[in-house]
C-alpha positions as YAML, in Angstrom:
chain: A
units: angstrom
residues:
- id: 1
  name: MET
  ca: [84.69, 97.52, 140.18]
- id: 2
  name: ILE
  ca: [81.78, 99.27, 138.50]
- id: 3
  name: SER
  ca: [84.09, 101.33, 136.29]
- id: 4
  name: LYS
  ca: [85.89, 98.18, 135.16]
- id: 5
  name: PHE
  ca: [82.56, 96.58, 134.26]
- id: 6
  name: ARG
  ca: [81.52, 99.64, 132.26]
- id: 7
  name: ASN
  ca: [84.81, 99.72, 130.38]
- id: 8
  name: ARG
  ca: [84.59, 96.02, 129.49]
- id: 9
  name: SER
  ca: [80.80, 95.59, 129.47]
- id: 10
  name: GLU
  ca: [80.59, 94.57, 125.80]
- id: 11
  name: VAL
  ca: [83.20, 91.84, 126.40]
- id: 12
  name: ILE
  ca: [81.53, 90.63, 129.60]
- id: 13
  name: ILE
  ca: [78.13, 90.52, 127.88]
- id: 14
  name: SER
  ca: [79.60, 88.41, 125.07]
- id: 15
  name: PHE
  ca: [80.93, 85.93, 127.64]
- id: 16
  name: ILE
  ca: [77.60, 85.90, 129.52]
- id: 17
  name: LEU
  ca: [75.76, 85.14, 126.28]
- id: 18
  name: GLY
  ca: [78.28, 82.38, 125.58]
- id: 19
  name: VAL
  ca: [77.61, 80.80, 128.98]
- id: 20
  name: PHE
  ca: [73.86, 81.08, 128.42]
- id: 21
  name: PHE
  ca: [73.99, 79.26, 125.07]
- id: 22
  name: ILE
  ca: [76.34, 76.56, 126.39]
- id: 23
  name: VAL
  ca: [74.11, 75.87, 129.41]
- id: 24
  name: LEU
  ca: [71.02, 75.81, 127.17]
- id: 25
  name: GLY
  ca: [72.71, 73.41, 124.75]
- id: 26
  name: LEU
  ca: [73.81, 71.08, 127.57]
- id: 27
  name: PHE
  ca: [70.29, 71.16, 129.01]
- id: 28
  name: ILE
  ca: [68.89, 70.09, 125.64]
- id: 29
  name: LEU
  ca: [71.41, 67.25, 125.30]
- id: 30
  name: PHE
  ca: [70.63, 65.93, 128.80]
- id: 31
  name: ASN
  ca: [66.88, 66.08, 128.14]
- id: 32
  name: THR
  ca: [66.65, 64.81, 124.56]
- id: 33
  name: GLY
  ca: [64.29, 62.00, 125.52]
- id: 34
  name: GLN
  ca: [61.82, 64.32, 127.21]
- id: 35
  name: ILE
  ca: [62.01, 66.92, 124.44]
- id: 36
  name: LYS
  ca: [61.29, 64.24, 121.81]
- id: 37
  name: ASN
  ca: [58.24, 62.92, 123.65]
- id: 38
  name: GLU
  ca: [54.85, 64.50, 124.11]
- id: 39
  name: GLU
  ca: [54.28, 67.29, 126.63]
- id: 40
  name: VAL
  ca: [54.65, 66.14, 130.23]
- id: 41
  name: PRO
  ca: [52.28, 67.84, 132.69]
- id: 42
  name: VAL
  ca: [53.70, 69.05, 136.00]
- id: 43
  name: GLU
  ca: [52.01, 67.55, 139.04]
- id: 44
  name: GLU
  ca: [52.12, 70.26, 141.71]
- id: 45
  name: ASP
  ca: [51.24, 67.77, 144.44]
- id: 46
  name: THR
  ca: [54.57, 66.00, 143.88]
- id: 47
  name: ILE
  ca: [56.63, 69.15, 144.54]
- id: 48
  name: GLU
  ca: [58.05, 68.67, 148.03]
- id: 49
  name: THR
  ca: [61.66, 69.91, 147.88]
- id: 50
  name: ILE
  ca: [63.52, 72.71, 146.17]
- id: 51
  name: PHE
  ca: [64.91, 70.15, 143.73]
- id: 52
  name: ASP
  ca: [61.35, 69.17, 142.77]
- id: 53
  name: LEU
  ca: [60.65, 72.84, 142.13]
- id: 54
  name: ILE
  ca: [63.72, 73.21, 139.92]
- id: 55
  name: ASN
  ca: [62.78, 70.01, 138.10]
- id: 56
  name: ALA
  ca: [59.30, 71.42, 137.46]
- id: 57
  name: PHE
  ca: [60.93, 74.46, 135.85]
- id: 58
  name: PHE
  ca: [63.07, 72.23, 133.62]
- id: 59
  name: VAL
  ca: [60.02, 70.15, 132.64]
- id: 60
  name: GLU
  ca: [58.20, 73.31, 131.53]
- id: 61
  name: VAL
  ca: [61.23, 74.48, 129.54]
- id: 62
  name: SER
  ca: [61.48, 71.05, 127.89]
- id: 63
  name: ASN
  ca: [57.81, 71.20, 126.95]
- id: 64
  name: MET
  ca: [58.35, 74.58, 125.28]
- id: 65
  name: LEU
  ca: [61.50, 73.56, 123.44]
- id: 66
  name: SER
  ca: [59.87, 70.40, 122.14]
- id: 67
  name: MET
  ca: [57.69, 72.53, 119.88]
- id: 68
  name: MET
  ca: [60.70, 73.98, 118.04]
- id: 69
  name: ILE
  ca: [63.40, 71.29, 118.19]
- id: 70
  name: GLY
  ca: [61.44, 68.19, 119.15]
- id: 71
  name: GLY
  ca: [62.57, 66.29, 116.06]
- id: 72
  name: PHE
  ca: [66.28, 67.16, 116.27]
- id: 73
  name: PRO
  ca: [67.22, 67.85, 119.90]
- id: 74
  name: ILE
  ca: [70.74, 66.37, 119.67]
- id: 75
  name: ILE
  ca: [71.67, 68.39, 116.59]
- id: 76
  name: ALA
  ca: [70.11, 71.53, 118.07]
- id: 77
  name: GLY
  ca: [71.95, 71.04, 121.37]
- id: 78
  name: ILE
  ca: [75.34, 70.61, 119.68]
- id: 79
  name: LEU
  ca: [74.80, 73.64, 117.43]
- id: 80
  name: ILE
  ca: [73.78, 75.82, 120.38]
- id: 81
  name: ILE
  ca: [76.87, 74.74, 122.36]
- id: 82
  name: LEU
  ca: [79.11, 75.54, 119.38]
- id: 83
  name: PHE
  ca: [77.43, 78.92, 119.08]
- id: 84
  name: GLY
  ca: [78.10, 79.54, 122.78]
- id: 85
  name: LEU
  ca: [81.79, 78.76, 122.25]
- id: 86
  name: PHE
  ca: [81.77, 81.11, 119.26]
- id: 87
  name: MET
  ca: [80.46, 83.89, 121.55]
- id: 88
  name: PHE
  ca: [83.60, 83.49, 123.67]
- id: 89
  name: LYS
  ca: [85.66, 83.99, 120.52]
- id: 90
  name: VAL
  ca: [83.59, 87.07, 119.68]
- id: 91
  name: GLY
  ca: [84.30, 88.43, 123.17]
- id: 92
  name: SER
  ca: [88.05, 87.95, 122.66]
- id: 93
  name: TRP
  ca: [87.85, 89.77, 119.29]
- id: 94
  name: ILE
  ca: [86.11, 92.73, 120.90]
- id: 95
  name: ASN
  ca: [88.70, 92.73, 123.69]
- id: 96
  name: THR
  ca: [91.80, 92.62, 121.51]
- id: 97
  name: THR
  ca: [90.98, 94.32, 118.19]
- id: 98
  name: THR
  ca: [88.59, 96.70, 116.43]
- id: 99
  name: LYS
  ca: [89.12, 94.96, 113.08]
- id: 100
  name: TYR
  ca: [85.76, 93.14, 113.21]
- id: 101
  name: ASP
  ca: [83.70, 95.88, 114.88]
- id: 102
  name: VAL
  ca: [81.57, 96.68, 111.83]
- id: 103
  name: PRO
  ca: [80.40, 93.11, 111.05]
- id: 104
  name: LEU
  ca: [80.02, 92.40, 114.79]
- id: 105
  name: THR
  ca: [77.74, 95.42, 115.07]
- id: 106
  name: PHE
  ca: [75.21, 93.90, 112.70]
- id: 107
  name: PHE
  ca: [75.84, 90.44, 114.16]
- id: 108
  name: PHE
  ca: [74.74, 91.53, 117.64]
- id: 109
  name: ILE
  ca: [71.74, 93.49, 116.36]
- id: 110
  name: GLY
  ca: [70.69, 90.49, 114.26]
- id: 111
  name: LEU
  ca: [71.24, 88.13, 117.20]
- id: 112
  name: SER
  ca: [69.04, 90.34, 119.36]
- id: 113
  name: LEU
  ca: [66.23, 90.22, 116.81]
- id: 114
  name: VAL
  ca: [66.55, 86.44, 116.32]
- id: 115
  name: LEU
  ca: [66.42, 85.82, 120.08]
- id: 116
  name: PHE
  ca: [63.29, 87.89, 120.42]
- id: 117
  name: VAL
  ca: [61.63, 86.19, 117.44]
- id: 118
  name: VAL
  ca: [62.38, 82.82, 119.05]
- id: 119
  name: THR
  ca: [60.99, 84.10, 122.35]
- id: 120
  name: THR
  ca: [57.84, 85.27, 120.60]
- id: 121
  name: ILE
  ca: [57.34, 81.87, 118.97]
- id: 122
  name: LEU
  ca: [57.66, 80.20, 122.38]
- id: 123
  name: MET
  ca: [55.32, 82.80, 123.89]
- id: 124
  name: THR
  ca: [52.54, 81.78, 121.52]
- id: 125
  name: GLN
  ca: [52.19, 78.54, 123.48]
- id: 126
  name: VAL
  ca: [51.05, 80.59, 126.48]
- id: 127
  name: TYR
  ca: [49.76, 83.87, 125.10]
- id: 128
  name: GLY
  ca: [48.52, 82.75, 121.68]
- id: 129
  name: LEU
  ca: [48.83, 85.19, 118.79]
- id: 130
  name: PHE
  ca: [48.83, 88.09, 121.26]
- id: 131
  name: ALA
  ca: [52.54, 87.30, 121.75]
- id: 132
  name: LEU
  ca: [53.10, 89.00, 118.38]
- id: 133
  name: LEU
  ca: [52.29, 92.29, 120.10]
- id: 134
  name: PHE
  ca: [55.48, 91.92, 122.11]
- id: 135
  name: LEU
  ca: [57.41, 91.36, 118.88]
- id: 136
  name: VAL
  ca: [55.95, 94.57, 117.42]
- id: 137
  name: ALA
  ca: [56.90, 96.47, 120.58]
- id: 138
  name: PHE
  ca: [60.42, 95.06, 120.49]
- id: 139
  name: ILE
  ca: [60.92, 95.95, 116.82]
- id: 140
  name: ILE
  ca: [59.88, 99.54, 117.58]
- id: 141
  name: HIS
  ca: [62.32, 99.52, 120.52]
- id: 142
  name: LEU
  ca: [65.08, 98.10, 118.32]
- id: 143
  name: LEU
  ca: [64.51, 100.70, 115.59]
- id: 144
  name: PHE
  ca: [64.62, 103.47, 118.17]
- id: 145
  name: SER
  ca: [67.88, 102.14, 119.62]
- id: 146
  name: VAL
  ca: [69.53, 101.88, 116.19]
- id: 147
  name: PHE
  ca: [68.27, 105.11, 114.62]
- id: 148
  name: ASN
  ca: [67.98, 107.45, 117.63]
- id: 149
  name: GLU
  ca: [70.78, 109.57, 116.10]
- id: 150
  name: TYR
  ca: [68.15, 110.75, 113.61]
- id: 151
  name: LEU
  ca: [65.65, 111.67, 116.31]
- id: 152
  name: ASN
  ca: [65.55, 114.98, 118.14]
- id: 153
  name: PRO
  ca: [66.70, 114.46, 121.77]
- id: 154
  name: ASP
  ca: [64.22, 117.15, 122.83]
- id: 155
  name: HIS
  ca: [61.50, 114.62, 122.00]
- id: 156
  name: ARG
  ca: [63.15, 111.80, 123.94]
- id: 157
  name: LYS
  ca: [60.29, 111.70, 126.44]
- id: 158
  name: GLU
  ca: [57.81, 111.17, 123.62]
- id: 159
  name: HIS
  ca: [59.98, 108.42, 122.14]
- id: 160
  name: TYR
  ca: [59.88, 106.53, 125.45]
- id: 161
  name: MET
  ca: [56.14, 107.12, 125.81]
- id: 162
  name: ILE
  ca: [55.48, 105.51, 122.42]
- id: 163
  name: ILE
  ca: [57.67, 102.50, 123.25]
- id: 164
  name: LEU
  ca: [55.99, 102.09, 126.66]
- id: 165
  name: LEU
  ca: [52.55, 102.34, 125.05]
- id: 166
  name: PHE
  ca: [53.26, 99.39, 122.75]
- id: 167
  name: TYR
  ca: [54.75, 97.31, 125.57]
- id: 168
  name: GLY
  ca: [51.76, 98.18, 127.75]
- id: 169
  name: ILE
  ca: [49.26, 97.07, 125.11]
- id: 170
  name: ALA
  ca: [51.17, 93.81, 124.64]
- id: 171
  name: TYR
  ca: [51.29, 93.17, 128.40]
- id: 172
  name: PHE
  ca: [47.58, 93.80, 128.90]
- id: 173
  name: PHE
  ca: [46.39, 91.52, 126.10]
- id: 174
  name: THR
  ca: [48.85, 88.71, 126.91]
- id: 175
  name: GLN
  ca: [47.91, 88.76, 130.60]
- id: 176
  name: ASN
  ca: [44.25, 88.72, 129.65]
- id: 177
  name: ALA
  ca: [44.91, 85.66, 127.48]
- id: 178
  name: VAL
  ca: [46.80, 83.89, 130.29]
- id: 179
  name: TYR
  ca: [44.17, 84.45, 132.95]
- id: 180
  name: SER
  ca: [41.40, 83.43, 130.56]
- id: 181
  name: ASN
  ca: [42.97, 79.94, 130.37]
- id: 182
  name: ILE
  ca: [44.70, 79.61, 133.70]
- id: 183
  name: GLU
  ca: [42.08, 77.39, 135.27]
- id: 184
  name: SER
  ca: [41.52, 75.17, 132.22]
- id: 185
  name: THR
  ca: [44.86, 74.71, 130.43]
- id: 186
  name: ILE
  ca: [47.50, 76.67, 132.37]
- id: 187
  name: SER
  ca: [48.54, 76.36, 136.02]
- id: 188
  name: PRO
  ca: [50.49, 78.77, 138.25]
- id: 189
  name: THR
  ca: [53.52, 76.49, 137.75]
- id: 190
  name: ASP
  ca: [53.23, 76.95, 133.99]
- id: 191
  name: VAL
  ca: [53.01, 80.72, 134.22]
- id: 192
  name: LEU
  ca: [55.85, 81.11, 136.73]
- id: 193
  name: SER
  ca: [58.25, 78.73, 134.94]
- id: 194
  name: ILE
  ca: [57.49, 79.95, 131.45]
- id: 195
  name: ASN
  ca: [57.74, 83.64, 132.38]
- id: 196
  name: LEU
  ca: [61.09, 82.97, 134.06]
- id: 197
  name: PHE
  ca: [62.47, 81.34, 130.91]
- id: 198
  name: PHE
  ca: [61.06, 84.14, 128.77]
- id: 199
  name: ALA
  ca: [62.76, 86.68, 131.03]
- id: 200
  name: LEU
  ca: [66.14, 84.93, 130.63]
- id: 201
  name: VAL
  ca: [65.92, 84.90, 126.83]
- id: 202
  name: TRP
  ca: [64.52, 88.43, 126.78]
- id: 203
  name: ILE
  ca: [67.39, 89.77, 128.90]
- id: 204
  name: SER
  ca: [69.85, 87.98, 126.61]
- id: 205
  name: SER
  ca: [68.21, 89.68, 123.64]
- id: 206
  name: PHE
  ca: [68.49, 93.13, 125.19]
- id: 207
  name: MET
  ca: [72.13, 92.51, 126.14]
- id: 208
  name: ALA
  ca: [72.91, 91.63, 122.53]
- id: 209
  name: LEU
  ca: [71.06, 94.75, 121.38]
- id: 210
  name: TRP
  ca: [73.05, 96.89, 123.84]
- id: 211
  name: VAL
  ca: [76.37, 95.62, 122.49]
- id: 212
  name: GLY
  ca: [75.18, 96.12, 118.90]
- id: 213
  name: VAL
  ca: [74.14, 99.72, 119.58]
- id: 214
  name: PHE
  ca: [77.40, 100.38, 121.46]
- id: 215
  name: LEU
  ca: [79.48, 99.19, 118.51]
- id: 216
  name: LEU
  ca: [77.19, 101.08, 116.14]
- id: 217
  name: LYS
  ca: [77.91, 104.37, 117.89]
- id: 218
  name: ALA
  ca: [81.58, 103.58, 118.46]
- id: 219
  name: ASN
  ca: [82.05, 103.18, 114.69]
- id: 220
  name: ASN
  ca: [79.81, 106.15, 113.78]
- id: 221
  name: LEU
  ca: [77.62, 103.89, 111.68]
- id: 222
  name: LEU
  ca: [74.23, 105.29, 110.66]
- id: 223
  name: LYS
  ca: [75.32, 108.59, 112.18]
- id: 224
  name: LYS
  ca: [73.18, 111.54, 111.16]
- id: 225
  name: PRO
  ca: [75.14, 113.87, 108.86]
- id: 226
  name: GLY
  ca: [75.71, 117.30, 110.32]
- id: 227
  name: ASP
  ca: [74.70, 120.58, 108.74]
- id: 228
  name: GLY
  ca: [77.02, 121.81, 106.05]
- id: 229
  name: GLN
  ca: [77.88, 118.31, 104.87]
- id: 230
  name: PRO
  ca: [75.70, 117.90, 101.77]
- id: 231
  name: GLU
  ca: [78.17, 115.54, 100.14]
- id: 232
  name: LYS
  ca: [77.19, 112.84, 102.62]
- id: 233
  name: LEU
  ca: [73.64, 113.16, 101.39]
- id: 234
  name: SER
  ca: [74.48, 113.17, 97.70]
- id: 235
  name: ARG
  ca: [72.06, 110.38, 96.86]
- id: 236
  name: LEU
  ca: [69.26, 112.00, 98.78]
- id: 237
  name: ASN
  ca: [69.96, 115.35, 97.18]
- id: 238
  name: LYS
  ca: [68.77, 113.88, 93.91]
- id: 239
  name: LYS
  ca: [65.33, 113.89, 95.47]
- id: 240
  name: LYS
  ca: [65.27, 116.98, 97.62]
- id: 241
  name: SER
  ca: [61.56, 116.76, 98.15]
- id: 242
  name: SER
  ca: [61.84, 113.31, 99.73]
- id: 243
  name: LYS
  ca: [64.63, 114.58, 101.95]
- id: 244
  name: LYS
  ca: [62.44, 117.38, 103.25]
- id: 245
  name: ASN
  ca: [59.57, 115.02, 103.91]
- id: 246
  name: PHE
  ca: [61.71, 112.65, 105.98]
- id: 247
  name: ALA
  ca: [61.26, 114.21, 109.41]
- id: 248
  name: PRO
  ca: [59.87, 111.69, 111.90]
- id: 249
  name: ASP
  ca: [60.03, 114.20, 114.76]
- id: 250
  name: LYS
  ca: [57.40, 116.37, 113.11]
- id: 251
  name: TYR
  ca: [54.84, 113.83, 114.34]
- id: 252
  name: LEU
  ca: [56.17, 113.97, 117.90]
- id: 253
  name: GLY
  ca: [55.00, 117.35, 119.10]
- id: 254
  name: PHE
  ca: [52.14, 116.05, 121.20]
- id: 255
  name: SER
  ca: [53.94, 116.74, 124.48]
- id: 256
  name: GLN
  ca: [53.61, 120.47, 123.91]
- id: 257
  name: LYS
  ca: [49.87, 120.03, 123.48]
- id: 258
  name: LEU
  ca: [49.79, 118.13, 126.76]
- id: 259
  name: TYR
  ca: [51.69, 120.94, 128.48]
- id: 260
  name: ASP
  ca: [49.34, 123.57, 127.03]
- id: 261
  name: PHE
  ca: [46.32, 121.60, 128.22]
- id: 262
  name: ARG
  ca: [47.91, 121.24, 131.67]
- id: 263
  name: ASN
  ca: [48.56, 124.97, 131.89]
- id: 264
  name: LYS
  ca: [44.97, 125.80, 130.95]
- id: 265
  name: ILE
  ca: [43.60, 123.51, 133.65]
- id: 266
  name: LEU
  ca: [45.99, 124.93, 136.26]
- id: 267
  name: ASP
  ca: [45.13, 128.50, 135.30]
- id: 268
  name: LYS
  ca: [41.42, 127.78, 135.67]
- id: 269
  name: LEU
  ca: [41.99, 126.17, 139.08]
- id: 270
  name: LYS
  ca: [44.00, 129.19, 140.23]
- id: 271
  name: GLU
  ca: [41.21, 131.51, 139.09]
- id: 272
  name: PHE
  ca: [38.56, 129.41, 140.80]
- id: 273
  name: PHE
  ca: [40.39, 129.27, 144.14]
- id: 274
  name: GLU
  ca: [41.75, 132.80, 143.70]
- id: 275
  name: THR
  ca: [45.20, 131.73, 144.80]
- id: 276
  name: ASP
  ca: [48.50, 130.54, 143.42]
- id: 277
  name: LEU
  ca: [50.78, 127.69, 144.33]
- id: 278
  name: PRO
  ca: [53.21, 128.60, 147.13]
- id: 279
  name: SER
  ca: [56.72, 129.42, 145.96]
- id: 280
  name: TRP
  ca: [58.22, 126.53, 147.93]
- id: 281
  name: PHE
  ca: [55.96, 123.91, 146.33]
- id: 282
  name: LYS
  ca: [57.47, 121.35, 143.97]
- id: 283
  name: VAL
  ca: [55.64, 118.54, 142.26]
- id: 284
  name: ASN
  ca: [58.27, 116.14, 143.58]
- id: 285
  name: TYR
  ca: [56.89, 116.65, 147.09]
- id: 286
  name: LEU
  ca: [53.54, 115.27, 145.96]
- id: 287
  name: GLU
  ca: [55.23, 112.41, 144.13]
- id: 288
  name: ILE
  ca: [57.26, 111.48, 147.20]
- id: 289
  name: LEU
  ca: [54.20, 111.62, 149.47]
- id: 290
  name: PHE
  ca: [52.10, 109.38, 147.21]
- id: 291
  name: GLY
  ca: [55.12, 107.16, 146.54]
- id: 292
  name: ILE
  ca: [55.65, 106.55, 150.26]
- id: 293
  name: ILE
  ca: [51.97, 105.66, 150.73]
- id: 294
  name: VAL
  ca: [52.16, 103.25, 147.77]
- id: 295
  name: LEU
  ca: [55.32, 101.68, 149.18]
- id: 296
  name: ILE
  ca: [53.64, 101.18, 152.58]
- id: 297
  name: PHE
  ca: [50.63, 99.37, 151.12]
- id: 298
  name: VAL
  ca: [52.74, 97.25, 148.77]
- id: 299
  name: PHE
  ca: [55.00, 96.33, 151.68]
- id: 300
  name: LEU
  ca: [52.02, 95.41, 153.88]
- id: 301
  name: GLU
  ca: [50.62, 93.08, 151.23]
- id: 302
  name: PHE
  ca: [54.06, 91.61, 150.53]
- id: 303
  name: ASN
  ca: [54.62, 91.10, 154.25]
- id: 304
  name: ASN
  ca: [51.28, 89.27, 154.53]
- id: 305
  name: ARG
  ca: [52.22, 86.86, 151.72]
- id: 306
  name: ASN
  ca: [55.78, 86.58, 153.00]
- id: 307
  name: GLY
  ca: [54.43, 85.50, 156.39]
- id: 308
  name: VAL
  ca: [53.07, 82.36, 154.77]
- id: 309
  name: PHE
  ca: [56.62, 81.22, 154.01]
- id: 310
  name: VAL
  ca: [57.70, 81.33, 157.65]
- id: 311
  name: GLU
  ca: [54.64, 79.42, 158.82]
- id: 312
  name: GLY
  ca: [55.04, 75.71, 159.42]
- id: 313
  name: TYR
  ca: [52.16, 74.71, 157.15]
- id: 314
  name: PHE
  ca: [53.69, 76.14, 153.96]
- id: 315
  name: ARG
  ca: [54.66, 73.60, 151.30]
- id: 316
  name: LEU
  ca: [56.49, 74.11, 148.01]
- id: 317
  name: ASN
  ca: [53.58, 72.59, 146.10]
- id: 318
  name: GLN
  ca: [51.55, 75.70, 146.95]
- id: 319
  name: MET
  ca: [52.63, 77.26, 143.67]
- id: 320
  name: GLN
  ca: [49.97, 79.95, 143.82]
- id: 321
  name: THR
  ca: [51.61, 81.35, 146.96]
- id: 322
  name: ILE
  ca: [55.05, 81.34, 145.33]
- id: 323
  name: TYR
  ca: [53.65, 82.98, 142.19]
- id: 324
  name: GLU
  ca: [52.04, 85.76, 144.22]
- id: 325
  name: TRP
  ca: [55.17, 86.25, 146.35]
- id: 326
  name: VAL
  ca: [57.42, 86.64, 143.30]
- id: 327
  name: ASN
  ca: [55.08, 89.18, 141.68]
- id: 328
  name: LEU
  ca: [54.67, 91.15, 144.89]
- id: 329
  name: PHE
  ca: [58.44, 91.22, 145.40]
- id: 330
  name: ILE
  ca: [58.87, 92.68, 141.90]
- id: 331
  name: THR
  ca: [56.17, 95.25, 142.68]
- id: 332
  name: LEU
  ca: [57.93, 96.17, 145.92]
- id: 333
  name: VAL
  ca: [61.23, 96.69, 144.09]
- id: 334
  name: LEU
  ca: [59.47, 98.92, 141.54]
- id: 335
  name: ALA
  ca: [57.92, 101.02, 144.31]
- id: 336
  name: ILE
  ca: [61.35, 101.50, 145.93]
- id: 337
  name: LEU
  ca: [62.95, 102.42, 142.60]
- id: 338
  name: TYR
  ca: [60.22, 104.99, 141.96]
- id: 339
  name: LEU
  ca: [60.99, 106.70, 145.26]
- id: 340
  name: VAL
  ca: [64.73, 106.63, 144.57]
- id: 341
  name: PHE
  ca: [64.35, 108.19, 141.12]
- id: 342
  name: THR
  ca: [61.88, 110.78, 142.44]
- id: 343
  name: ILE
  ca: [64.31, 111.83, 145.17]
- id: 344
  name: MET
  ca: [67.05, 112.06, 142.52]
- id: 345
  name: ASN
  ca: [64.67, 114.29, 140.52]
- id: 346
  name: LEU
  ca: [64.31, 116.57, 143.52]
- id: 347
  name: LEU
  ca: [67.94, 116.70, 144.63]
- id: 348
  name: ARG
  ca: [69.97, 116.29, 141.43]
- id: 349
  name: LYS
  ca: [67.52, 117.09, 138.61]
- id: 350
  name: LYS
  ca: [68.09, 113.78, 136.80]
- id: 351
  name: TYR
  ca: [66.57, 110.36, 136.01]
- id: 352
  name: TYR
  ca: [63.29, 111.82, 134.69]
- id: 353
  name: HIS
  ca: [62.94, 109.13, 132.04]
- id: 354
  name: ARG
  ca: [63.71, 106.31, 134.47]
- id: 355
  name: GLN
  ca: [61.10, 107.66, 136.85]
- id: 356
  name: MET
  ca: [58.50, 107.73, 134.06]
- id: 357
  name: ILE
  ca: [59.36, 104.19, 132.95]
- id: 358
  name: VAL
  ca: [59.15, 102.79, 136.49]
- id: 359
  name: ILE
  ca: [55.85, 104.50, 137.36]
- id: 360
  name: PHE
  ca: [54.33, 103.28, 134.09]
- id: 361
  name: ILE
  ca: [55.38, 99.67, 134.77]
- id: 362
  name: LEU
  ca: [54.15, 99.91, 138.38]
- id: 363
  name: TRP
  ca: [50.81, 101.43, 137.35]
- id: 364
  name: LEU
  ca: [50.33, 98.86, 134.58]
- id: 365
  name: ASN
  ca: [51.13, 95.96, 136.92]
- id: 366
  name: VAL
  ca: [48.68, 97.11, 139.61]
- id: 367
  name: THR
  ca: [45.94, 98.14, 137.16]
- id: 368
  name: VAL
  ca: [46.05, 94.84, 135.28]
- id: 369
  name: SER
  ca: [45.90, 93.07, 138.65]
- id: 370
  name: LEU
  ca: [42.72, 95.00, 139.49]
- id: 371
  name: TYR
  ca: [41.25, 94.15, 136.09]
- id: 372
  name: ILE
  ca: [41.95, 90.46, 136.66]
- id: 373
  name: THR
  ca: [40.39, 90.60, 140.12]
- id: 374
  name: LEU
  ca: [37.21, 92.23, 138.83]
- id: 375
  name: PHE
  ca: [36.69, 90.49, 135.50]
- id: 376
  name: LYS
  ca: [38.50, 87.13, 135.71]
- id: 377
  name: ASP
  ca: [37.36, 84.37, 138.02]
- id: 378
  name: VAL
  ca: [40.84, 83.46, 139.26]
- id: 379
  name: GLU
  ca: [42.69, 83.68, 142.55]
- id: 380
  name: LEU
  ca: [46.04, 84.96, 141.33]
- id: 381
  name: SER
  ca: [45.60, 88.71, 141.79]
- id: 382
  name: LEU
  ca: [48.41, 90.51, 143.58]
- id: 383
  name: PHE
  ca: [46.40, 92.43, 146.17]
- id: 384
  name: ILE
  ca: [43.20, 92.16, 148.13]
- id: 385
  name: LEU
  ca: [40.53, 94.27, 146.45]
- id: 386
  name: PRO
  ca: [40.56, 97.32, 148.81]
- id: 387
  name: PHE
  ca: [44.37, 97.61, 148.56]
- id: 388
  name: ASN
  ca: [44.27, 97.18, 144.80]
- id: 389
  name: VAL
  ca: [41.68, 99.91, 144.32]
- id: 390
  name: LEU
  ca: [43.59, 102.28, 146.61]
- id: 391
  name: LEU
  ca: [46.88, 101.66, 144.80]
- id: 392
  name: VAL
  ca: [45.30, 102.37, 141.41]
- id: 393
  name: LEU
  ca: [43.85, 105.60, 142.82]
- id: 394
  name: LEU
  ca: [47.30, 106.62, 144.09]
- id: 395
  name: LEU
  ca: [49.34, 105.52, 141.08]
- id: 396
  name: THR
  ca: [47.08, 107.03, 138.41]
- id: 397
  name: PRO
  ca: [47.78, 110.65, 139.44]
- id: 398
  name: LEU
  ca: [51.50, 109.81, 139.71]
- id: 399
  name: LEU
  ca: [51.45, 108.49, 136.14]
- id: 400
  name: LEU
  ca: [49.55, 111.59, 134.95]
- id: 401
  name: ILE
  ca: [52.05, 113.86, 136.70]
- id: 402
  name: SER
  ca: [54.88, 112.09, 134.92]
- id: 403
  name: ILE
  ca: [53.11, 112.41, 131.56]
- id: 404
  name: PHE
  ca: [52.32, 116.10, 132.02]
- id: 405
  name: LYS
  ca: [55.61, 116.99, 133.70]
- id: 406
  name: GLU
  ca: [57.98, 118.85, 131.44]
- id: 407
  name: PHE
  ca: [61.52, 117.51, 131.53]
- id: 408
  name: LYS
  ca: [64.62, 117.62, 129.40]
- id: 409
  name: GLY
  ca: [66.52, 115.34, 127.06]
- id: 410
  name: GLU
  ca: [68.45, 112.40, 128.43]
- id: 411
  name: ASP
  ca: [71.76, 114.27, 128.63]
- id: 412
  name: LYS
  ca: [70.43, 117.50, 130.06]
- id: 413
  name: ASN
  ca: [70.23, 118.17, 133.78]
- id: 414
  name: GLU
  ca: [68.44, 121.50, 133.66]
- id: 415
  name: PRO
  ca: [65.88, 122.14, 136.42]
- id: 416
  name: ASP
  ca: [62.40, 120.86, 135.88]
- id: 417
  name: ARG
  ca: [59.91, 123.56, 135.03]
- id: 418
  name: LYS
  ca: [57.30, 124.35, 137.61]
- id: 419
  name: ILE
  ca: [53.82, 122.90, 137.27]
...
């Protein structure tokens, strides 16, 4: 089943995108009156059933769409449905012929960028101009995905660190903007509904980017010329000096400096304690120990919030409880994934990059939650203060270990070097 999906993933993604656009277009057509009118606030007290909750989500989506297509909802809805049907045709082309692979490559990459630009415009209603930070991060991510043939795979860790840094900056400032207004202009219903819609469009954008990059590599487009093939660089050879200067990886040697700094600190600690690390010790043991402790505390907090749902006094209009439950569930999944990838590091010497990505997201999520608890007068933090402080203290060394840990390129499964 999984192998079939992998072999036909680009076709399946095209069909999924087609369904997404058709459903979005139908939604617009069935809600033209609401989209044309002024923004309708959601009354949380009126949410009593699951249908009321779904309706609240649709109201929020209508409010967002009204900013972009409020004057022409019928035309926009029809065009989006037609585009969804066109995506089914695109999927059939990919499935039956390679004749259109080159134009479809740039079509999917362009579609990915357009979707994210649209998402960013919608985000400005919630995050203000800070939403542009997400667009910057995505453009960097897109450029990396398209041109990674030109980048040294030995620096792959540094590539991911740069991308994560930009996403992290965007997340921090947008969350700060949200929680600065959440009591005055934004409610938990707004944040939960809007973030869900953003996630759907964002995932669609990344799926389109994945297909575009797949076709790009399948057709050897933008492939880096190999050594001994100067004819492929004939235009660049006219300016040999510019060719020599074009070496983006020369700015990506900071990991070695981190490793050298790490080694100096470790050497000084060994001299101070007049001992060495035991031969059986691996850094993964420490990661697994801290990861289990983190998982326990996240699970305890999730279980406390989850208990509210099974109590008789819970009502769907308690949107703050639902908001916290959803965020804690995501945090719990991240904690489990971190342990899984760490164990795979230990047993199979793989998934280093995935482990680093997950621990960064987990650390960022918990740290921003602590910041909100301490500096924002709101009641939407994920954890009680003692748990939050403890989790930051546990996750920070795990993040530092991941940063200072030396691991290989994405296709190499060589053993991790000792720390």
